[in-house]
C-alpha positions as CSV (number, residue, x, y, z in Angstrom):
1,V,0.2,0.1,-0.1
2,G,1.6,3.4,-1.0
3,Q,1.1,6.6,-2.3
4,P,2.2,7.7,-6.0
5,S,5.7,8.7,-6.4
6,H,6.1,12.6,-6.9
7,K,9.1,12.0,-9.0
8,A,7.2,9.6,-11.6
9,M,4.3,12.5,-11.5
10,A,6.9,15.1,-12.5
11,T,8.1,13.2,-16.0
12,L,4.4,12.6,-17.3
13,S,1.9,14.7,-19.4
14,P,0.5,17.3,-17.4
15,E,-3.0,16.1,-18.6
16,G,-2.7,12.9,-17.6
17,V,-1.6,13.9,-14.0
18,A,-4.1,16.6,-13.7
19,E,-6.7,13.6,-14.6
20,M,-5.3,11.3,-12.2
21,R,-5.2,13.7,-9.3
22,L,-8.7,15.0,-10.0
23,T,-10.3,11.3,-10.3
24,L,-8.7,10.3,-7.2
25,A,-9.5,13.7,-5.3
26,E,-13.2,13.3,-6.0
27,N,-13.5,9.4,-4.9
28,R,-12.9,7.6,-1.7
29,C,-12.1,4.5,-4.3
30,V,-10.6,4.4,-7.6
31,M,-10.5,1.4,-9.6
32,F,-8.7,1.7,-13.0
33,T,-9.7,-1.1,-15.3
34,M,-10.1,-2.6,-18.7
35,Q,-12.9,-4.3,-20.6
36,N,-13.5,-8.0,-19.7
37,C,-11.4,-7.8,-17.0
38,K,-12.4,-10.9,-14.4
39,W,-10.2,-9.7,-11.8
40,C,-11.4,-6.2,-11.7
41,D,-15.1,-7.7,-11.8
42,R,-13.9,-9.8,-8.7
43,A,-12.4,-7.0,-6.7
44,M,-15.6,-4.6,-7.6
45,Q,-17.5,-7.2,-6.0
46,Q,-15.7,-7.4,-2.7
47,I,-15.8,-3.7,-2.1
48,Q,-19.6,-3.9,-3.3
49,D,-20.2,-6.6,-0.5
50,I,-18.7,-4.4,2.2
51,G,-21.2,-1.9,1.3
52,Q,-18.7,0.6,-0.3
53,Q,-18.7,1.8,-3.9
54,C,-15.6,2.5,-6.4
55,K,-15.5,4.4,-9.1
56,K,-14.5,2.2,-12.2
57,V,-11.9,4.2,-14.7
58,R,-11.3,2.4,-17.9
59,L,-7.9,2.5,-19.2
60,D,-8.4,0.9,-22.6
61,T,-10.0,3.7,-24.6
62,P,-8.4,6.0,-26.9
63,E,-9.1,9.2,-24.6
64,A,-7.6,7.4,-21.6
65,S,-4.1,6.8,-23.2
66,Q,-2.2,9.6,-20.9
67,L,-4.1,8.8,-18.0
68,M,-3.0,5.1,-18.7
69,H,0.4,6.1,-19.0
70,T,-0.1,7.9,-16.0
71,V,-1.0,5.6,-13.6
72,V,1.4,2.9,-14.9
73,K,4.5,5.2,-14.5
74,T,3.1,6.3,-11.3
75,T,2.4,2.8,-9.7
76,G,4.6,0.5,-11.4
77,M,1.8,-1.3,-12.5
78,A,0.8,-2.3,-16.0
79,T,-2.1,-4.7,-15.0
80,V,-5.6,-4.0,-13.8
81,P,-7.4,-3.7,-11.3
82,N,-5.4,-0.9,-10.3
83,I,-7.3,0.2,-6.7
84,F,-6.8,3.6,-4.9
85,I,-8.6,3.9,-1.5
86,D,-8.4,7.5,0.1
87,L,-5.5,8.5,-2.2
88,V,-3.4,5.4,-1.3
89,H,-2.2,3.1,-3.8
90,V,-3.6,-0.5,-2.9
91,G,-2.4,-2.6,-5.6
92,G,-4.5,-5.4,-7.5
93,H,-6.8,-7.7,-6.5
94,R,-4.5,-9.9,-4.7
95,E,-3.3,-7.1,-2.7
96,L,-6.7,-6.1,-1.8
97,D,-7.2,-9.5,-0.4
98,V,-4.1,-9.3,1.6
99,T,-4.9,-5.6,2.5
100,R,-8.2,-6.4,4.1
101,Q,-6.8,-9.4,5.6
102,R,-4.2,-7.2,7.3
103,C,-7.0,-4.6,8.4
104,A,-9.3,-7.4,10.1
105,A,-5.9,-8.7,12.1
106,G,-5.3,-5.1,13.2
107,Q,-1.7,-5.1,11.4
108,L,-2.2,-1.5,9.6
109,G,-2.7,0.5,12.8
110,P,-5.5,2.2,14.2
111,D,-8.0,4.6,12.3
112,N,-6.5,3.5,9.0
113,P,-8.7,5.1,6.5
114,V,-7.8,2.3,4.1
115,C,-8.8,-0.2,6.8
116,E,-12.1,1.8,7.7
117,F,-13.2,1.7,4.0
118,L,-12.7,-2.0,3.6
119,Q,-14.5,-2.6,6.8
120,G,-17.5,-0.6,5.5
121,T,-17.0,2.2,7.4
122,P,-18.5,5.5,6.1
123,V,-16.4,8.6,5.7
124,R,-16.0,10.8,8.9
125,C,-16.8,14.4,8.5
């Protein structure tokens, strides 16, 4: 679980960086996906099963090419799903599972916003 590298962000197109930042800022959970991705569907189902919502953003469209490049360079992941929760990069389906297990075991600390999300806790104002 981690945050985007500022060094990686500096070498990317301003448009792609702006789109990624805006998408992450406006949504508590963002899942970058592609069409017909069974792992994306499974991760989304896990999130919905805990009563949470996650914005799906497809990267396999012509208009998403700069965003896709930004996501890959920022996260180091060229696979989907690529999940962010509360601006924190979680990773893919497997990492989502591991993070949920670590949260349930109390291994990620108290008041962890990712764990709160994965345990179905609503946003605190």
